[in-house]
Backbone as a ProteinNet text record, in pm:
[ID]
protein_1_A
[PRIMARY]
MAEAPSAALHALQTRTDRAERRAPAIELSDVSFAYERRLVLRGITMRVPRGRIVAIMGGSGCGKTTMLRLIGGQLKPQSGRIIVAGQSVPDLDSDALYALRRRFGMLFQFGALFTDMSVFENIAFPMREHTDLSEELIRDLVLMKLHAVGLRGAAALMPAELSGGMARRVALARAIALDPMVVMYDEPFAGLDPISLGVIGQLIRKLNDALGITSVVVTHDVYESLKIVDYLYFVSEGRIVASGTPDEVRASTDSYVRQFVDGEPDGPVPFHYPAPAYQSELLSHVQ
[TERTIARY]
-3365.8	-3463.8	-3379.7	-3436.3	-3432.6	-3336.9	-3235.3	-3146.2	-3225.3	-3259	-3300.8	-3266.9	-3328	-3265.3	-3174.6	-3196.5	-3077.2	-2977.7	-2952.2	-2840.3	-2772.9	-2866.2	-2801.2	-2766.2	-2836.7	-2775.1	-2656.7	-2644.8	-2491	-2403.7	-2411.9	-2311.9	-2271.7	-2350.3	-2327.7	-2242.5	-2257.3	-2214.2	-2043.7	-2075.6	-1924	-1839.3	-1867.2	-1791.4	-1755.7	-1854.8	-1830.6	-1751.8	-1733.5	-1601.8	-1476.7	-1482.4	-1364.8	-1281.4	-1382.4	-1346.9	-1287.1	-1382.9	-1322.5	-1202.5	-1130.4	-1043.1	-932.8	-961.3	-828.9	-847.9	-917.5	-916	-814.4	-717.4	-654.8	-740.9	-691.8	-729.6	-747.7	-635.8	-643.7	-625.6	-633.8	-601.8	-589.7	-503.6	-498.9	-455.4	-526	-520.7	-512.6	-380.6	-372.4	-424.6	-357.7	-433.3	-360.9	-399.5	-324.1	-369.4	-301.1	-393.7	-271.9	-352.7	-261.8	-330	-246.4	-258.6	-291.9	-411	-422.5	-364.7	-256	-178.6	-68.4	-25.8	98.7	75	113.7	101.8	176.1	132.6	175.8	213.5	61.4	92.1	39.4	151.7	87.8	88	-50.1	-57	-37.2	-21.5	23.5	-118	-39.9	-97.7	-18.3	-103	0.9	-134.9	-104.2	-192	-138.8	-235.1	-225.4	-259.4	-208.2	-267.9	-341.1	-459.9	-485.9	-360	-365	-276	-103.9	-122.8	33.7	79.8	217.2	239.9	352.3	306.6	334.8	361.9	514.4	596.6	576.2	538.1	564.7	694	799.9	914.8	949.8	1024.6	1087.8	1115.4	1157.3	1217.4	1093.6	1146.9	995.1	961.8	801.4	741.4	713	761	733.6	564.9	475.9	364.6	316.3	398.1	374.2	234.3	240.2	143	-22.7	28.9	-108.8	-173.4	-100.9	-107.6	-229	-198.2	-237.7	-396.4	-387.1	-483.3	-605.3	-582.2	-641.3	-687.7	-621.2	-674.7	-780.4	-747.5	-876.2	-1005.2	-1002	-1138.1	-1071.5	-939.1	-992.5	-934.2	-884.3	-900.4	-927.9	-972.1	-991.3	-898.7	-897.1	-792.3	-884.5	-793.2	-835.3	-881.6	-785.9	-819.4	-781.5	-805.6	-790.7	-907.6	-880.2	-971	-900	-939.7	-923	-994.7	-971.1	-1075.6	-993.4	-1125.9	-1057.3	-1212.2	-1182.5	-1243.6	-1347.2	-1323.3	-1406.4	-1492.9	-1516.1	-1577.5	-1468.2	-1535.6	-1465.3	-1465.4	-1380.7	-1359.5	-1393.1	-1320.3	-1414.1	-1548.1	-1592.1	-1780.7	-1839.8	-1780.7	-1868.1	-1935.1	-2066.9	-2116.5	-2045.8	-2086.1	-2037.2	-2059	-2190.2	-2212.1	-2160.4	-2149.9	-2047.6	-1900.2	-1865.5	-1704	-1695.8	-1770.1	-1763.6	-1740.6	-1825.9	-1836.7	-1727	-1671.8	-1566.3	-1428.5	-1431.6	-1332.1	-1295.5	-1429.4	-1424.8	-1357.7	-1334	-1255.2	-1115.4	-1073.5	-920.1	-882.6	-732.4	-671.7	-529.6	-512.5	-406.5	-300.2	-181.9	-54.2	-15.1	-8.3	-2.5	135.6	225.7	399.5	357.2	508.6	487.7	376.7	267.4	164	53.5	73.3	-67.7	-171	-107.5	-180.6	-245.1	-375.1	-454.6	-400.3	-323.1	-246.5	-309.1	-428.7	-498.3	-575	-555.4	-598	-475	-511.4	-446.5	-470.9	-330.2	-308.1	-446.9	-507.3	-622.4	-735.7	-749.1	-818.8	-830.1	-694.6	-663.6	-690.4	-673.6	-741	-846.1	-955.3	-1031	-1156.5	-1078.5	-1215.7	-1245.1	-1184.2	-1255.8	-1333.9	-1351.5	-1429.9	-1522.1	-1553.8	-1668.7	-1711.3	-1651.7	-1682.2	-1769.2	-1726.4	-1795.7	-1840.1	-1877.1	-1915.8	-2035.7	-2099.3	-2182.7	-2122.1	-1998.6	-1983	-1969.3	-1997.7	-2045.2	-1885.6	-1852.8	-1737.3	-1661.6	-1713.8	-1626	-1568.2	-1652.8	-1584.5	-1463.4	-1525.9	-1370.5	-1281.9	-1295	-1173.7	-1110.2	-1141.7	-1075.8	-1027.6	-1098.9	-1029.3	-930.9	-914.3	-802.4	-679.2	-694	-581.1	-548.1	-615.9	-576	-453.6	-530	-421.7	-317.9	-322.2	-226.8	-130.5	-152.6	-85.2	-21.1	-72.8	-15.2	106.7	117	225.2	270.5	342.2	397.9	360.5	244.8	257.4	132.2	97.5	-7.9	-9	126.2	142.2	131.5	151.3	108.1	18	-105	-232.2	-230.5	-225.5	-263.8	-190.5	-74	-11.3	-31.6	24.2	11.5	74.6	43.1	158.4	270.1	268.5	370.4	482.7	438.6	542.5	576	564.1	576.3	709.3	829.8	928.4	846.3	983.8	903.1	845.1	938.3	915.8	771.8	774.6	638.7	529.8	544.2	419.8	390.1	472.4	458	401.9	402.8	320.6	179.7	180.3	60	-45.5	-0.1	-65.8	-72.8	-10.3	-28.2	-158.6	-128	-283.2	-361.6	-390.6	-500.4	-556.9	-454.2	-454.4	-553.4	-503.5	-570.6	-716.5	-725.8	-855.4	-964.9	-1010.7	-1130.8	-1110.2	-977.5	-995	-974.5	-916.8	-891.8	-886.8	-925.8	-872.1	-801	-766.3	-645.5	-573.4	-435.4	-376.6	-280.7	-285.4	-177	-76.4	0.5	120.4	223.1	196.6	282	418.4	534.6	650	642.7	616.4	617.2	732.4	868.6	1001.1	1053.4	1026.2	1067.5	1044.8	1241.3	1306.8	1291.9	1302.2	1289.8	1449.2	1492.7	1603.7	1611	1733.6	1762.7	1676.3	1684.7	1600.5	1463.4	1373.8	1245.2	1249.5	1310.8	1260	1246.5	1337.3	1330.1	1196.4	1151.3	1051.7	936.2	879.3	811.3	788.4	921.8	875.5	861.7	922	860.4	695.8	659.5	519.1	427	474.2	363.9	366.4	499.7	505.6	395	391.7	342.3	218.6	170.4	29.5	-32.2	13.1	-26.5	-73.7	25.3	-11.6	-93.9	-94.5	-174	-352.9	-344.6	-505.5	-534.3	-446.3	-486.6	-502.3	-470.1	-469.1	-344.8	-421.5	-355.2	-260.5	-151.9	-68.3	-49.8	-9.5	41.4	134	271.4	361.7	449.9	429.9	516.2	615.6	745	859.6	1006.9	1102.9	1216.6	1304.6	1231.5	1342.1	1359.8	1480.1	1504.1	1530.8	1609.6	1701.2	1595.7	1481.9	1413.6	1254.8	1259.6	1156.8	1159.8	1278.7	1327.8	1324.4	1358	1325.2	1192	1078.8	949.3	847.1	838.6	728.2	730.1	661.7	651	695.2	648.7	636.5	702.3	795.4	821.9	738.6	670.4	714.9	784.1	843.2	972.3	890.4	839.5	827.6	879	922.4	988.1	936.8	892.4	824.5	736.3	649.7	509.2	448.3	558.4	550.5	607.1	575.5	634.5	740	841.1	978.4	1018.8	998	1030.4	946.8	962.5	900.9	963.1	914.8	959.4	960	1009.8	988	1108.5	1120.1	1276.8	1425.9	1372.1	1485.8	1528.3	1403	1434.1	1470.5	1459.8	1553.9	1675.2	1706.1	1838.2	1926.4	1898.5	1929.9	1940.2	1883.4	1821.6	1960.6	1979.1	2047.5	2016.2	1878.1	1815.5	1867.2	1912.3	1980.5	1930.1	1754.8	1710.9	1714.9	1684.5	1653.1	1809.1	1917.5	2079.7	2101.4	2034.4	2091	1995.6	1858.4	1783.9	1840.6	1852.6	1885.1	2013.7	2138.5	2268.1	2310.6	2184.9	2190.4	2282.7	2303.1	2362.7	2315.2	2403.8	2324	2337.9	2385.4	2366.6	2358.9	2252.9	2147.6	2054.6	1946	1826.8	1792.4	1791.5	1735.6	1879.8	1905	1995.1	2035.4	2188.4	2175.2	2117.9	2157.6	2104.9	1961.6	1927	1793.2	1808.7	1746.5	1747.7	1758.3	1879.6	1906.9	2017.9	2007.7	2039.2	2212	2303.3	2459	2518	2585.5	2620.3	2714.3	2803.8	2886	2768.2	2709.1	2647.3	2530	2511.8	2425.2	2525.4	2639.9	2703.9	2725	2716.8	2822.7	2697.3	2586.6	2450.9	2434.3	2478.9	2494.5	2589.2	2680.5	2821.9	2781.4	2770.8	2774.6	2883.4
3536.6	3451.8	3333.1	3237	3097.5	3045.9	2980.2	2899.7	2757	2676.1	2552.8	2469.2	2367.4	2279.7	2186	2158.8	2052	2085	2237.2	2302	2358.4	2352.3	2409.8	2246.8	2140.6	2023.5	1997.3	2018.7	2012.9	2077.3	2210.7	2321.1	2225.9	2168.7	2159.2	2016.2	1922	1793.5	1847.1	1956	2024.7	2031.2	2118.9	2174.2	2062	1958.8	1840	1741	1738.5	1663.8	1717.6	1829.9	1918.9	1931	1934.3	1930	1760.9	1683.4	1558.4	1511.3	1580.2	1566.7	1623.1	1717.1	1852.5	1749.7	1666.2	1644.3	1511.4	1479.8	1343.9	1223.5	1109.7	959.7	871.6	940.7	893.1	971.3	975.6	1062.4	996.2	1000.3	952.8	1098.6	1071.2	1216.5	1133.7	1141.8	1101.1	960.1	896.7	715.4	686.3	627.4	509.5	338.4	269.6	123.1	50.2	-54.8	-137.6	-276.9	-380.3	-536.7	-552.6	-555.2	-581.1	-482.4	-534.1	-406.9	-363.9	-400.9	-364.1	-252	-119	-25.2	-5.5	-8.1	-51.9	80.4	196.3	282.5	406.4	514.7	622.2	774.1	789.7	939.7	973.2	837.5	868.2	967.7	1077	1146.7	1143.9	1141.9	1112.7	1120.4	1210	1217.2	1158.1	1099.7	1018.3	1053.8	1182	1254.1	1156.6	1221.5	1138.2	1129.2	997.9	983.9	1015.2	954.2	956.3	820	796.9	691.8	759.2	629.1	711.9	576.8	593	511.1	476.2	341.2	374.2	276	361.7	257.6	251.8	174.8	168.3	8.4	-11.2	-155.1	-237.4	-367.5	-489.4	-461.1	-466.2	-486.3	-346.5	-203.3	-57	-39.1	-136.4	-87.4	-66.2	-123.2	-49.4	-144.2	-231.9	-355.2	-320.2	-290.9	-253.7	-125.2	-23.6	37.5	65.7	-65.2	-96.3	-163.9	-251.5	-338.3	-232.1	-121.9	-0.8	67.8	134.8	166.8	116.1	-51.3	-114.4	-171.8	-105.2	-178.7	-303.1	-366.5	-485.7	-466.5	-364.3	-287.2	-188.7	-180.2	-1.5	49.1	175.5	219.5	279.4	255.6	274.1	448.6	545.9	661	762.6	788.7	945	887.8	957.5	971.8	857.7	809.3	738.1	730.5	843.9	901.6	853.7	727.9	702.3	777.8	825.6	876	958.9	1034.5	1105.2	1035.1	897.9	850	828.9	822.5	757.1	610.7	538.9	411.6	332	341.2	292.4	285.9	384.8	418	348.2	273	219.3	99.9	73.1	-97.8	-188.8	-293.9	-380.6	-361.1	-338.1	-353.3	-220.3	-84.3	6	-10.7	-104.4	-129.4	-223.5	-258.9	-422.8	-316	-209.3	-152.3	-59.8	-19.2	52.8	-19.5	-162.9	-237.8	-248.6	-266.4	-324.5	-244.4	-79.5	-8.2	-4.9	-107.9	-117.8	-252.9	-216.5	-300.9	-362.6	-512	-532	-609.6	-589.7	-673	-722	-880.9	-900.1	-915.5	-974.6	-983.3	-1122.3	-1167.9	-1295.5	-1313.9	-1256.9	-1282.7	-1310.8	-1427.3	-1523.8	-1516.8	-1553.6	-1637.7	-1754	-1795.7	-1926.5	-1996	-2105.8	-2229.5	-2334.7	-2336.6	-2414.8	-2363	-2249.1	-2177.3	-2140.5	-2126.3	-2089.4	-1927.5	-1881.1	-1748	-1675.1	-1717.3	-1641	-1652.7	-1764.3	-1752.9	-1689	-1693.5	-1597.7	-1450.4	-1388.6	-1215.1	-1231.1	-1354	-1342	-1380.2	-1397.5	-1418.9	-1286.4	-1198.8	-1097.3	-1023.6	-1027.3	-1009.4	-1071.4	-1218.9	-1301.7	-1294	-1243.4	-1220.7	-1102.7	-967.4	-857.9	-764.9	-836.8	-794.2	-877	-839.9	-929.7	-960.3	-919.9	-898.1	-1046.2	-1034.9	-1174.9	-1219.2	-1362.6	-1459.5	-1381	-1351.9	-1309.6	-1138.5	-1080.1	-969.8	-986.4	-1046.2	-1127.4	-1159.2	-1230.7	-1292.6	-1155.9	-1057.4	-946.4	-872.4	-836.5	-767.3	-838	-973	-1025.7	-1032.5	-1042.3	-1054	-923.6	-789.3	-684.8	-654.5	-707.5	-640.3	-719.2	-851.5	-988.7	-872.7	-843.9	-744.1	-648.7	-608.7	-464	-479.4	-613.1	-661.6	-766.6	-787.3	-842.6	-983.2	-994.1	-1189.2	-1239.5	-1161.1	-1220.9	-1392.2	-1399.2	-1544.8	-1664.2	-1588	-1705	-1758.4	-1706.2	-1703.9	-1834.6	-1941.9	-2085	-2115	-2074.9	-2130	-2175.7	-2214.4	-2231.9	-2167.9	-2115	-2070.6	-2161.1	-2243.1	-2321.9	-2347.2	-2303.3	-2277.9	-2140.5	-2063.5	-1925.9	-1904.2	-1790.9	-1788.2	-1647.4	-1627.6	-1539.8	-1371	-1341.1	-1229.7	-1198.3	-1361.1	-1309.1	-1378.2	-1416.4	-1413.7	-1313.3	-1235.4	-1083.7	-970.5	-1047.1	-928.9	-976.2	-1121.8	-1167.9	-1107.8	-1157.3	-1072	-946.3	-861	-711.5	-689.8	-778.6	-766.8	-781.6	-903.5	-900.7	-855.8	-717.1	-620	-513	-518.6	-394.9	-433.6	-596.1	-638.4	-518.6	-457.2	-367.3	-241.2	-242.6	-51	-5.9	-54.3	37.9	154.7	215.8	359.1	394.1	294	242.7	124.6	104.4	-15	4.6	-91.5	-133.8	-209.4	-166.9	-298.4	-318	-445.9	-515.1	-576.2	-499.6	-536.3	-625.2	-493	-565.2	-611.8	-584.7	-596.8	-732.2	-763.6	-854.7	-1006.5	-1039.8	-1184.3	-1183.4	-1064.8	-1066.5	-1021.3	-1113.9	-1085.7	-904.8	-848.4	-746.5	-668.8	-761.1	-713.9	-744.2	-821.9	-841.7	-767.1	-678.9	-561.5	-433.9	-425.7	-325	-326.8	-399.4	-450.1	-396.9	-477.4	-442.3	-302.2	-242	-101.5	-7.4	-52.6	24.5	9.9	-103.1	-118.4	-88.5	-36.6	-13.1	166.7	241.7	384.4	363.6	293.8	314.7	326	202.5	134.8	268.8	312.6	401.4	559	591.8	737.8	694.9	557.8	549.1	510.4	437	417.8	529.9	639.8	738.8	662.3	586.6	479.1	584.9	594.8	632.6	466.7	479.8	366.9	408	298.2	290.6	162.6	225.8	86.2	76.5	-28.9	-103.2	-107.9	-40.8	-160.6	-107.4	-220.1	-215.2	-191.4	-151.1	-141.4	34.6	73.2	248.1	260.7	219.5	237.5	258.6	137.8	137.6	203.6	203.8	324.7	486.4	531.2	653.2	630.5	584	625.9	617.7	521.8	545.8	629.2	665.1	731	880.1	936.9	1091.8	1097	1060.5	1066.5	970.6	974	862.3	938.4	819.9	832	744.8	784	726.3	691.4	554.2	488.9	434.1	440.1	417	358.8	285.7	276.3	311.5	274.4	371.4	447.1	549.9	712.4	738.4	835.3	913	990.9	976.1	1034.8	1100.8	1091.7	1146.6	1138.3	1225.1	1245	1340.1	1319.6	1396.6	1358.6	1417.3	1369.1	1290.9	1203.9	1140.7	1261	1317.6	1415.4	1483.2	1506.6	1590.8	1448.3	1329.8	1211.5	1222.3	1205.7	1179.6	1293.2	1424.4	1533.4	1520.6	1476.6	1458.8	1423.3	1504.6	1503.9	1400.3	1384.4	1326.1	1213.4	1164.8	1062.3	907.4	944.9	813.7	777.6	901.5	845.1	802.3	897.2	873.8	719.1	673.6	503	432.2	486.2	355	369.5	460.3	491.8	434.1	435.7	392.6	275.2	219.8	35.7	61.2	132.7	144	83.8	-32.3	-92.6	-27.5	39.4	123.9	253.1	335.5	454.9	520.8	557.1	578.9	454.9	370.5	230.5	127.1	131.7	47.5	-64.2	-129	-306.7	-380.9	-333.6	-380.5	-367.1	-484.1	-441.7	-403.4	-297	-295.3	-381	-397.4	-430.8	-396.2	-491.4	-415.1	-441.9	-376.5	-363.8	-496.2	-543.3	-664.2	-750.6	-642	-675.1	-723.9	-630.5	-672.5	-752.2	-806.6	-949.4	-1046.4	-1038.3	-1156.2	-1188.8	-1085.3	-1077.6	-1092.7	-1106.3	-1106.7	-1238.4	-1324	-1456.6	-1484.2	-1400.6	-1413.7	-1346.3	-1450.7	-1449	-1371.2
-1324.9	-1348.1	-1257	-1197.4	-1085.1	-1199.8	-1130.4	-1203	-1200.1	-1345.7	-1305.8	-1270.5	-1189.9	-1096.7	-1156.8	-1289.1	-1338.8	-1369.7	-1371.6	-1408.2	-1241.8	-1153.3	-1032.8	-954.4	-997.1	-985	-1003.1	-1185.8	-1237.3	-1164.5	-1143.6	-1032.7	-929.1	-847.1	-700.6	-752.1	-832.6	-844.9	-881	-1000.1	-1009.7	-969.3	-830.2	-735.3	-622.4	-615.6	-565.4	-546.3	-699.4	-792.5	-779.7	-772.3	-788.7	-648.4	-517.2	-393.2	-338.9	-427.5	-393.2	-470.6	-588.4	-592.5	-585.1	-451.2	-411	-317.3	-233.7	-93.6	-124.4	-11.5	-36.4	-63	-107.6	-129.2	-25.4	76.3	204.7	271.3	445.6	539.7	674.8	779.3	889.7	1001.9	1057.4	1173.8	1330.8	1372.1	1513.7	1528.1	1468	1477.7	1577.6	1676	1734.4	1761.2	1775.4	1746.6	1852.7	1907.9	1997.4	1997	1982.6	1982.1	2174.1	2196.6	2320.5	2387.6	2504.7	2571.1	2500.4	2432.7	2330	2203.6	2266.8	2173.1	2011	1933.2	1749.3	1691.7	1731.7	1606.7	1738.7	1759.7	1828.6	1760.7	1742.4	1699.1	1558	1466.4	1308.3	1249.4	1142.9	1096.3	953.8	841.4	706.8	601	505.9	381.8	272.3	176.9	50.5	-75.7	-93.2	-251.9	-303.5	-410.5	-531.4	-632.4	-710.5	-834.5	-779.3	-678.4	-640.1	-549.3	-538	-484.3	-372.9	-224.3	-120	-69.6	-11.8	40.6	207.1	247.1	428.5	469.1	539	497.2	717.9	724.8	837.5	870.2	993.6	1024.3	1067.9	1069.8	1078.6	1242.5	1220.5	1335.5	1392.4	1309.2	1357.4	1303.7	1262.4	1240.1	1111.2	965.6	886.8	850.9	852.4	771.4	841.6	971.3	1043.9	993.5	920.7	929.2	756.3	662.7	568.7	642.9	700.8	769.8	823.3	914.8	937.3	827.5	705	583	516.3	539	454.6	559.5	681.3	742	843.5	765.9	873.9	1036.2	1101.3	1239.2	1232.9	1362.6	1400.2	1486.9	1490.6	1584.9	1729.1	1783.8	1949	1944.6	1861.5	1856.3	1726.7	1669.7	1592.3	1437.2	1322.6	1212.2	1102.8	1021	904.4	803.4	721.5	607.6	438.2	386.4	244.1	159.3	63.4	-62.5	31	145.7	217.5	297.1	335.9	406.7	534.8	619.2	795.8	827.1	769.3	751.9	871.9	1006.2	1112.7	1157.9	1094.3	1113.5	1000.2	901.2	821.1	874.1	859.9	846.5	717.1	773.9	700.3	547.7	487.6	365.7	289.9	399.2	290.7	285.8	369.9	425.1	308.3	291.4	172.7	-4.3	-0.8	-140.6	-140	-34.2	-65.2	-73.3	7.6	-25.7	-194.2	-214.7	-403	-473.9	-445.8	-484.4	-440.5	-426.5	-358.1	-414.5	-438	-515.4	-397.6	-369.3	-322.5	-362.1	-338.3	-339.6	-258.2	-235.3	-123.4	-135.8	6.4	27.1	-32.8	-193.4	-216.5	-347.4	-358.6	-429.6	-420.7	-307.4	-239.6	-369.9	-491.3	-569.1	-564.3	-622.7	-573.2	-650.8	-595.7	-631.6	-740.1	-737.7	-773.4	-897.4	-934.8	-1065.6	-1164.9	-1257.9	-1355.8	-1359.3	-1424.7	-1414.6	-1478.2	-1611.9	-1612.8	-1513.7	-1453.4	-1315.6	-1262.1	-1183.6	-1101.3	-1106.8	-1229.5	-1285.5	-1255.2	-1331.6	-1375.4	-1257.8	-1134.7	-1003.3	-930.9	-922.7	-865.7	-989.8	-1089.9	-1225.9	-1175.2	-1143.1	-1151.6	-997.4	-946.4	-783.6	-752.6	-835.5	-805.7	-902.7	-1013.9	-1154.7	-1196.5	-1326.3	-1345	-1547	-1546.5	-1689.8	-1734.1	-1869.1	-1973	-1953.4	-1968.8	-1987.3	-2082.3	-2184.8	-2320.2	-2288.2	-2197.7	-2193.8	-2081.6	-1964.4	-1862.9	-1978.2	-2058	-2100.8	-2142.9	-2231.7	-2313.9	-2165.7	-2081.6	-1966.9	-1863.4	-1884.7	-1848	-1918.1	-2031.7	-2159.2	-2143.4	-2118.4	-2130.1	-2017.1	-1882.2	-1775.4	-1777.9	-1812.3	-1838.9	-1958.3	-2072.9	-2165.1	-2095.3	-1967.6	-1926	-1855.7	-1814.4	-1711.6	-1808.8	-1916.7	-1992.3	-1991.9	-1976.8	-1949.3	-2035.2	-2127.5	-2208.2	-2215.7	-2268.9	-2341.2	-2225.6	-2077.9	-1975.4	-1934	-1967.2	-1927.1	-1844.4	-1969.8	-1945.4	-1808.7	-1790.9	-1693.9	-1535.7	-1485.8	-1337.9	-1244.8	-1107.6	-1017.9	-1008.8	-997.7	-978.3	-1094.8	-1204.6	-1305.8	-1331.8	-1254.4	-1274	-1180	-1243.5	-1176.2	-1043	-975.6	-862.4	-924.9	-1036.6	-1078.7	-1182.8	-1228	-1259.7	-1211.8	-1101.2	-1012.9	-940.6	-932.3	-855	-961.2	-1105.5	-1191.4	-1217.4	-1227.5	-1202.1	-1090.6	-1007.2	-855.5	-885.3	-945.2	-976.5	-1110.2	-1170.8	-1293.1	-1218.6	-1113.5	-1010.3	-939.8	-863	-823	-866.1	-983.6	-1102.8	-1173.4	-1120.2	-1202.6	-1247.1	-1139.4	-1137.7	-1153	-1205.5	-1212.8	-1074.6	-1018.3	-823.7	-850.6	-718.2	-680.2	-592.6	-494.4	-467.2	-463.8	-506.3	-463.6	-307.1	-245.6	-133.5	-215.4	-172.4	-189.7	-79.7	-6.1	109.8	83.5	97.5	46	-111.6	-221.7	-358.4	-370.7	-328.9	-368.7	-267.1	-176.1	-96.8	-210.1	-230.6	-247.9	-415.8	-487.4	-629.6	-659.2	-774.1	-852.5	-868.8	-885.8	-932.8	-1050.6	-1128	-1326	-1255.3	-1165.2	-1141.7	-1068	-1013	-878	-942.7	-1057.4	-1141.5	-1213.5	-1276	-1361.2	-1280.4	-1176.6	-1101.7	-1026.5	-984.4	-980.8	-1055.4	-1207.6	-1293	-1355.1	-1347.8	-1380.8	-1257.8	-1147.3	-1019.1	-1060.9	-1126.3	-1177.2	-1253.3	-1376.9	-1551.8	-1487.7	-1436.6	-1406.3	-1332.1	-1209.4	-1121.2	-1209.7	-1292	-1384.4	-1496.4	-1577.4	-1655.7	-1601.3	-1521.6	-1483.2	-1379.3	-1333.7	-1250.1	-1081.9	-1052.5	-915.3	-806.7	-676.3	-584.7	-508.8	-522.8	-405.5	-280.9	-233.4	-79.1	-70.5	-60.2	-96.6	48.4	97.5	222.4	181.1	236.7	171.8	256.4	236	320.6	213.7	77.2	-60.6	-112.8	20.9	-29.5	-120.1	-203.8	-353.7	-473.6	-495	-578.3	-559	-404.7	-376.6	-385.6	-393	-407.7	-584	-655.3	-779	-843.3	-766.2	-812.1	-749.6	-622.1	-517.6	-556.1	-542.7	-477.3	-357.3	-230.4	-74.8	-18.2	94.1	203.2	310.2	406.1	545.1	635.5	699.2	768.2	908.3	961	1069.5	1183.8	1289.6	1398.4	1520.3	1588.6	1746.6	1759.9	1618.4	1597.4	1592.4	1557.1	1514	1378.9	1333	1175.9	1229.8	1216.2	1307.8	1150.9	1071.5	917.2	814.2	681.7	561.3	504.3	360.9	220.2	106.6	30.1	-131.9	-127	-225	-297.4	-262.6	-358.3	-358.4	-195.3	-111.1	41	90.4	97	160.8	128	-0.9	-28.8	24.9	77.3	116.7	268.3	316.5	502.9	538.9	627.5	758.4	861.2	878.2	978.2	1051.1	1145.5	1228	1173.1	1160.6	1175.5	985.2	946.8	742.7	706	792.5	721.6	775.1	878	910.9	851.8	804.2	742.2	568.9	520.3	398.4	373.7	474.4	438.2	531.5	573.3	640.1	737.9	800.9	945.1	1064.9	1112.5	1228.1	1380.5	1351.1	1499.7	1474.8	1523.7	1529.2	1614.8	1578.1	1645.9	1685.9	1584.7	1600	1658.2	1779	1815.9	1749.3	1754	1733.5	1840.5	2004.2	2099.7	2122	2149.2	2244.6	2393.3	2443.5	2617.7	2667.1	2766	2843.3	2971.4	3046	3141.6	3141.5	3207.4	3171	3147.5	3055.9	3016.4	3127.3	3219.9	3330.4	3408.8	3480.3	3580.8	3582.1	3436.3	3463.6	3475.9	3398.7	3424.5	3550.7	3623.5	3769.5	3856.6	3829.7	3929.7	4003.3	3956.5	4013.8	4128.9	4107.4	4205.4	4329.6	4447.1	4563.1	4642.5
[MASK]
+++++++++++++++++++++++++++++++++++++++++++++++++++++++++++++++++++++++++++++++++++++++++++++++++++++++++++++++++++++++++++++++++++++++++++++++++++++++++++++++++++++++++++++++++++++++++++++++++++++++++++++++++++++++++++++++++++++++++++++++++++++++++++++++++++++++++++++++++++++++++++++++

């Protein structure tokens, strides 16, 4: 007897859902990108599994933030594939790209709160822009997000009245306002005191697990990252030069990883920018 159409459709949907859960949330394959003639990324390949926290680490100017912009569709690669939630980001039209972005949360470096809006209004803003929820429901959701970051009592404050750590926590509450699939963090630990840094790190981990979010963290902070992430990629000169779990990174003998983790001034990333021999340059003007 033939299977009922509704049962067959349900079985197909179940298989599709399982396949999507197994597939990575984000996948970059052999991605290269250049600003005009300056090549920034060279053949980047990386996977971000669903529900995990993955860190992208490397020196300033190595292309970390550019990778976030490529994932979010602000930039298009010169070559390679960028797949997010099963969709090829560079091939999306504007409507499809905006629909995908609504499934993203973003924590900008230093928070980037709207300075003329209260804490409450900052978090309510994306809900009002992207949903048809009633004001009563928005109020409940805003207070819920603020409670999750420990700042429900600060709802009426203005950004200028917040400490750096509090502002970053408000920005985190805004990043999860729409229950996103993916949250991207651009230097979430920058400029924070040790206590605030630890609080933000633990919030990223706890919210990721509680909400089933997939997180991509761009950061220089090795110590804090090793405590909260599931996997790390190290980028240098536009290439992924090393990767591993926190335990693998701690035990690594790779020269670049050791230089970055131990904060050594010289190594694969040299202290001196390439230049002619010092003595030759000093004597070059001598007749």
